[in-house]
N, C-alpha and C positions, 0 to 999 in steps of 0.2 A: 612759132607753132605751138599750140597747147596740147599737152598730152591728155589722152583719154583716161578718165578715172575708172579703175577696175577694183571693185571691192572683193576681198578674198574671205571666204569662210571655209570651214571644214568640209571636205568632200563628202563625208558621211551625211552631213546635214543636207547638202544640195541633192543628194540621192533620195532623200525622203520627200522631196517636193515633186513627186511624179505626176500630180494633177495639174502642174503649171502649164498653161497653154501659151505662155509668153517666152518660153525658152530661158527662164531665169533672167530676163532683161533688167531686173532691178539691180543685178550685180554690176551693171554699167554705171550705176549712180544717177542715171537720167530718168528712166521710167519707173519712178518709185513713189509709192503713196506716202504722204506725210503722217507721221505718228503724232497725234495730238495729246495722247495721254498713255502712259505705260504704268501698269500696276504690278509691282514686284517682279518685273522682268518677264512676266508670263502672259499678261493680257495687254494687248496693244490696240488701242482705239485709233482708227485711222481716218484721215480725210483723203479720200481717193478721187483723184482728178480724172482718171481713166474710167469711163463708163462701160468698157468692154466686160463681158462676163468673167468672173474670177471665182474659182472653186474654193478659194481660201477666205474670201470676204463674206462675213456673216453680218446681216442686219441686226442692230441692237438699238432699239428705240429710234432716236433721230440720228444715230451714228452707225458706224460699222466697226466690227472687231476683225482683226487680221489673224488668221489661223495658219499662216504660211510659215513653215520652219525657216525658210531662207530670210524672209523679211524680219522675222523675230531675231534671228542671229545678227543681221546687219545692224539693227537698232541696238541690241545688247553689246555688240562689239565696238561700233563706231559712233553711237549716239545720234544717228541720222535715220 
């Protein structure tokens, strides 16, 4: 039986994601947008496979920037 991946981040960071309508499901490691490019650990360009509305996904040209503090922390800590 495979164990479920649970990503851990600082609780203070997760509290700042109050606009998340997915109950921080990215912490499961499953429902997570792919970071295509990260600039200085601050700007995260994403390829989002989920087309549901997201308050943290910002259109930028032909791409999206993720402004979610939880997703940013996951990438900066785990590289995913």
